[in-house]
C-alpha positions in Angstrom: 33.5 180.4 34.2 35.9 181.0 37.1 34.9 183.2 40.5 36.6 183.0 43.6 34.0 183.8 46.3 36.2 183.0 49.2 38.7 185.4 50.5 42.3 184.3 51.2 43.1 183.8 55.1 44.9 187.3 55.1 41.9 188.9 53.8 39.6 187.5 56.5 42.1 188.4 59.2 42.3 192.0 57.9 38.6 192.6 57.4 37.5 190.7 60.9 39.7 192.5 63.4 38.3 196.3 63.3 35.6 198.2 61.6 37.6 201.7 62.2 39.8 200.2 59.7 37.4 199.4 57.0 35.4 202.6 57.8 38.6 204.6 57.0 39.0 202.6 53.8 35.7 202.6 52.3 35.4 206.2 52.8 38.7 206.9 51.0 37.1 205.0 48.2 33.9 206.7 48.4 35.6 209.9 48.3 37.7 209.1 45.4 35.0 207.7 43.3 32.9 210.8 44.2 35.5 213.2 43.0 36.0 211.1 39.6 32.2 210.7 38.9 31.9 214.6 39.8 34.3 215.4 37.0 32.5 212.9 34.5 29.2 214.3 35.6 29.7 217.9 35.2 30.6 217.3 31.6 27.5 215.5 30.9 25.1 218.4 32.4 27.1 221.0 30.7 26.7 218.9 27.2 22.8 218.8 27.9 22.8 222.7 28.7 25.7 224.9 26.9 28.3 222.8 25.0 26.3 222.4 21.9 25.8 226.1 21.2 29.2 227.3 22.3 31.4 224.5 20.6 29.1 223.4 17.8 27.5 226.8 16.9 26.7 226.1 13.0 24.5 223.2 13.9 20.8 223.4 14.4 19.7 223.1 18.2 18.8 219.5 17.9 22.3 218.6 15.8 24.2 220.8 18.2 22.6 218.6 21.3 23.5 215.7 19.4 27.0 216.6 18.6 27.6 217.5 22.5 26.3 214.2 23.5 28.5 212.6 20.9 31.7 214.0 22.7 29.9 213.1 25.9 30.1 209.5 24.6 33.7 209.7 23.7 34.3 209.3 27.5 32.6 206.1 27.5 34.6 204.7 24.7 38.0 205.5 26.5 36.6 203.9 29.8 37.6 200.1 28.6 40.7 201.4 27.4 41.5 202.8 30.9 40.2 199.8 32.6 42.5 197.8 30.6 45.7 200.4 31.4 44.9 200.6 34.8 44.0 197.0 35.3 47.2 195.9 34.1 49.0 198.2 36.8 46.6 197.0 39.4 47.1 193.2 38.7 50.6 193.6 38.4 52.1 196.4 40.6 49.2 196.8 43.1 45.5 198.4 43.5 47.0 201.6 45.5 48.6 202.8 42.5 45.6 202.8 40.4 43.7 204.8 43.0 45.9 207.8 42.8 47.1 207.7 39.2 43.3 207.6 38.0 42.4 210.2 40.1 45.2 212.5 38.8 44.6 211.9 35.3 40.9 212.8 35.5 41.2 215.8 37.9 43.8 217.5 35.4 41.7 216.8 32.0 38.5 218.2 33.8 40.4 221.5 34.7 41.5 221.7 31.3 37.9 221.5 30.0 36.8 224.4 31.8 39.7 226.5 30.1 39.0 225.6 26.5 38.0 228.5 24.4 34.7 228.2 22.6 34.2 227.8 18.7 34.0 231.5 18.3 37.8 232.0 19.6 39.5 229.3 17.9 37.3 227.7 15.8 37.3 224.0 15.0 40.4 223.5 17.5 37.7 223.8 20.2 35.5 220.9 19.8 38.9 218.9 18.9 40.4 219.8 22.3 37.1 219.1 23.9 37.0 215.7 22.4 40.6 214.8 23.5 40.1 216.1 27.1 36.6 214.0 27.3 39.1 210.7 25.9 41.3 211.6 29.0 38.5 211.9 31.5 37.2 208.6 30.4 40.6 207.1 30.4 40.9 207.9 34.3 37.6 207.2 35.2 37.8 203.7 33.6 40.6 203.0 35.7 39.1 204.5 39.0 36.2 201.9 39.6 38.3 198.7 39.8 40.8 200.0 42.2 38.3 201.9 44.2 36.1 198.6 44.4 38.9 196.2 45.4 40.3 198.3 47.9 36.9 197.5 49.8 36.2 194.2 48.5 39.5 192.5 49.3 39.8 194.2 52.6 36.0 193.6 53.9 34.9 190.2 55.8 32.8 188.4 53.5 29.8 188.4 55.4 30.0 192.2 55.2 31.4 192.3 51.5 28.5 193.9 49.8 27.9 196.4 52.3 31.6 197.6 52.4 31.8 197.3 48.6 28.9 199.6 48.3 30.7 202.9 49.1 32.2 203.2 46.1 29.4 202.7 44.5 27.5 205.8 46.3 30.4 207.7 44.6 28.5 208.5 41.4 25.3 209.7 43.6 27.7 212.1 45.5 29.6 213.2 42.6 26.4 214.0 40.5 24.9 215.9 43.3 28.2 218.0 43.7 28.5 218.6 40.1 24.7 219.4 39.5 24.2 221.3 42.9 27.0 223.5 41.7 25.3 224.1 38.1 22.1 224.8 40.0 23.6 227.3 42.2 25.4 228.9 39.0 22.3 228.8 37.0 20.1 230.6 39.7 22.5 233.4 40.6 23.7 234.3 37.1 22.0 235.5 34.2 21.7 233.3 31.0 24.5 235.2 29.0 26.8 235.1 32.3 26.1 231.4 32.7 26.9 230.6 29.0 30.0 233.0 28.9 31.6 231.6 32.0 29.4 230.3 34.8 29.4 226.8 33.3 33.3 226.8 33.5 33.5 227.3 37.3 32.5 223.5 38.1 35.3 222.4 35.9 37.7 224.5 37.9 36.5 223.4 41.2 37.5 219.8 40.1 41.1 220.6 40.8 40.4 221.5 44.1 38.7 218.0 44.7 41.3 216.3 43.0 43.9 217.5 45.3 41.6 216.8 48.4 41.2 213.1 46.9 45.0 212.6 46.6 45.4 213.9 50.4 42.8 211.2 51.4 43.9 208.5 49.6 47.7 209.0 50.2 48.1 206.4 53.4 45.7 203.6 51.9 47.2 200.4 52.3 47.8 197.8 49.6 44.8 195.1 49.6 45.9 191.6 51.4 44.9 189.7 48.5 47.4 191.3 46.3 50.1 191.3 48.9 49.9 187.5 49.0 49.9 187.3 45.0 53.1 189.3 45.2 54.7 187.4 47.9 54.0 184.1 46.5 55.0 185.3 42.8 51.5 184.3 41.4 50.4 187.6 39.7 49.4 187.3 36.1 52.1 188.3 33.6 49.6 189.5 31.1 46.2 189.9 33.0 44.0 191.1 29.9 45.0 188.3 27.7 44.6 185.7 30.4 40.9 187.3 30.8 40.3 187.2 27.0 41.5 184.0 26.2 40.0 182.0 29.6 36.9 184.3 30.5 35.6 186.0 27.4 32.1 184.6 28.0 32.2 186.1 31.3 33.2 189.3 30.2 30.6 189.8 27.6 27.9 188.6 30.2 29.0 191.2 32.8 29.3 193.9 30.1 25.8 193.1 28.8 24.1 192.7 32.2 25.6 196.0 33.4 24.5 197.9 30.2 20.7 198.5 31.6 22.2 200.3 34.5 24.2 202.7 32.6 21.2 203.3 29.9 18.6 204.0 32.7 20.9 206.3 34.7 22.2 208.5 31.8 18.5 208.3 30.3 17.3 210.0 33.6 20.2 212.2 34.4 21.4 213.4 31.1 18.9 213.0 28.3 15.9 213.9 30.3 17.4 217.2 31.4 17.9 218.2 27.6 14.7 217.0 27.0 12.7 218.6 29.3 14.6 221.8 29.0 14.4 221.8 25.0 11.1 220.1 24.3 8.7 220.5 27.1 10.0 224.2 28.3 11.2 223.3 31.7 13.6 225.8 33.4 16.7 224.0 33.7 17.0 224.8 37.5 13.7 223.2 38.0 14.9 220.2 36.1 18.1 219.9 37.6 16.4 219.9 41.3 14.0 217.1 39.9 17.4 214.9 38.9 19.0 215.6 42.0 16.4 214.7 44.2 15.9 211.4 42.7 19.8 210.9 42.8 20.0 211.7 46.3 17.3 208.9 47.3 19.2 206.5 45.0 22.5 207.3 47.0 20.7 207.0 49.9 19.2 203.8 49.3 22.5 202.0 47.8 24.0 200.9 51.2 20.4 199.2 52.2 20.0 197.4 49.0 23.7 196.2 49.5 23.0 194.4 53.1 20.2 192.6 51.2 22.7 191.4 48.7 25.0 190.1 51.8 22.3 188.2 52.8 20.4 187.0 50.2 22.8 186.9 47.3 24.1 189.2 44.4 22.1 187.7 41.4 18.5 187.9 42.8 18.9 191.4 43.4 20.2 192.1 39.9 17.4 190.0 38.4 14.9 192.0 40.2 16.5 195.3 39.1 16.5 194.4 35.3 12.8 193.4 35.7 11.9 196.5 37.4 13.5 198.8 35.1 11.9 196.8 32.0 8.7 197.4 33.4 9.1 201.0 34.5 10.2 202.7 31.3 7.0 203.5 29.9 5.7 204.9 33.2 9.0 206.8 33.4 8.8 208.5 29.8 4.8 209.2 30.6 5.6 210.9 34.0 8.6 213.0 32.3 6.2 214.0 29.4 3.9 215.7 32.3 6.5 218.4 32.5 4.9 218.7 36.2 7.9 218.6 38.8 6.6 216.4 41.5 5.4 213.8 38.4 8.6 214.0 36.9 10.6 213.5 40.0 8.4 210.2 40.7 9.4 208.7 37.2 13.1 209.7 37.8 13.1 208.2 41.3 11.4 204.7 39.9 13.8 204.6 37.2 17.1 205.0 39.4 15.6 202.7 42.1 15.5 199.5 39.5 19.0 200.7 38.7 20.3 200.9 42.1 18.9 197.5 42.9 21.4 196.1 40.3 24.4 198.4 41.0 24.4 198.4 44.8 25.9 194.9 44.7 28.0 194.8 41.6 31.0 196.3 43.8 31.1 192.8 45.5 29.6 190.8 42.5 32.1 191.6 39.9 35.4 191.2 41.9 34.0 187.7 43.2 33.3 186.3 39.7 37.2 186.7 38.8 40.2 185.1 40.4 42.6 187.4 42.6 45.5 187.4 40.0 43.3 188.8 37.2 40.4 190.6 39.2 41.6 194.3 38.7 41.5 193.9 35.0 38.2 191.5 34.8 36.0 193.5 36.9 36.9 196.9 35.7 36.8 195.6 31.6 33.7 194.3 32.4 32.0 197.2 34.4 33.3 199.4 31.7 32.3 197.5 29.0 29.0 197.9 30.3 29.2 201.6 30.3 29.9 201.5 26.4 26.9 199.5 25.6 24.6 201.2 27.9 25.7 204.6 28.4 28.0 205.8 25.5 25.0 205.7 23.0 21.8 206.1 25.2 21.7 210.1 25.3 22.5 210.1 21.5 19.7 207.5 20.7 17.2 208.8 22.9 17.6 212.1 21.8 17.5 211.2 18.0 14.0 209.1 18.9 12.4 211.8 21.0 12.9 214.6 17.8 9.4 214.5 16.9 6.7 216.4 18.8 4.8 213.3 20.3 5.5 211.6 23.5 8.8 209.9 23.1 7.7 206.1 23.5 10.4 204.7 21.3 12.8 205.7 24.1 10.8 203.8 26.5 11.3 200.6 24.1 14.8 201.2 23.6 15.2 201.1 27.2 13.0 198.5 27.9 14.9 196.3 25.3 18.2 197.0 26.8 16.7 195.7 30.7 15.4 192.6 28.9 19.0 191.8 27.6 20.5 192.6 30.7 18.1 190.6 32.5 18.9 187.6 30.1 22.6 188.0 30.9 22.3 188.1 34.8 20.2 185.0 34.6 23.3 183.2 32.7 25.6 184.5 35.4 26.3 182.4 38.8 25.5 183.4 42.5 28.9 184.5 44.1 28.3 185.5 47.5 30.1 182.9 49.5 27.9 182.4 52.2 24.5 181.8 50.2 26.6 179.9 47.9 27.6 177.5 50.9 24.2 177.7 52.3 22.7 176.2 49.0 25.6 173.7 48.9 24.6 172.4 52.3 21.0 172.3 51.5 21.8 170.1 48.1 24.1 167.8 50.3 21.4 167.4 53.2 18.6 166.9 50.2 21.1 164.0 48.5 21.9 162.6 51.9 17.9 162.4 52.4 17.2 160.8 49.0 19.9 158.3 49.5 18.7 157.1 52.8 15.0 157.2 51.8 16.2 154.7 48.8 18.2 152.6 51.0 16.6 149.1 51.4 15.0 148.7 54.9 
């Protein structure tokens, strides 16, 4: 298992001199991930609320929701492929092209989703187009994370790498709030018939304007010092995916398994709970959207504060704590959701997301530090998106099926707890990578060994 916790000298010099430069880079990274996750999340909300009846009208309500979540899951299956394609570009040609290409692809696909006619207009072609466009969304998002995180991680000084790398990790929360805030506004302003007829399409069209804004923000982003050093010395990987799979397959599987619970908990809280509360508990969609958004807003605000703890105490302890908290909270989460009381549901959602963010606030620094610079874009991105397949693609579908009865969905809590325990095991098998913490531990061990040798020496 190879990792590269120490920055190159160029990276240290680039990160040290000026905070404004880092703020500009981190802001561009945050803006891009927010826009891309807006695109991804607006689909998830639409799948929970309207896509089933519009694109699968011959199905029962439960089967229609499952089918809509099935198209939602297609995006997760595409994400590892996107991370392979864009990871190769990032490791061969630079991190900057990844930032621009992935944003453009996701934006175009999202706008196109808003233009797809319903099943009533074009029949079976409608869900086929929906699946194709969802696949392209996932392809673009699979490339986004690696480029955005490496932009900050490879420019940042090592003592603040976790903090700066947490900026793109705030992007999902910002994107979710943008997507669902617009959905909530339209849901409140429009009658149910208007929302189902055309209102749900508006957030998809807005994605085009956001993509243009993101491309403008990223137009002058500088290439990272670590990639420039690789290019200048001719040490770029010729086939980064092959190198990752052959030399680091165990690390790849461990990171995918470790991150699975973060995805599972997030999409259980933000997607499955929305469908469950509106369909099974009779909660109005506006009320449930407001509960979810309040919890996600707190999650976004907490992210950089947790990342600072990762810079101080290490990445691995926080990841272990987040998994343990998630495992312990899943039954209270389901119990509070079942009450259908807005404040209690929000409390349940918030507890789940705080456990999740304790892990995900630090993975923007953790995953890049696990891989050498020459294969970092591919290794980190594929591991991250593999976790999305394992934890995010199936969770809304499985949870919806497990909650099909009239009683409390305890089976959902069992499912989520099991995933959290698997991730806890995977994190336990991964090393600490924070360079400052690693050096501190090495120095303590050296001092202890020297003390033991001195004590054992004859008087």
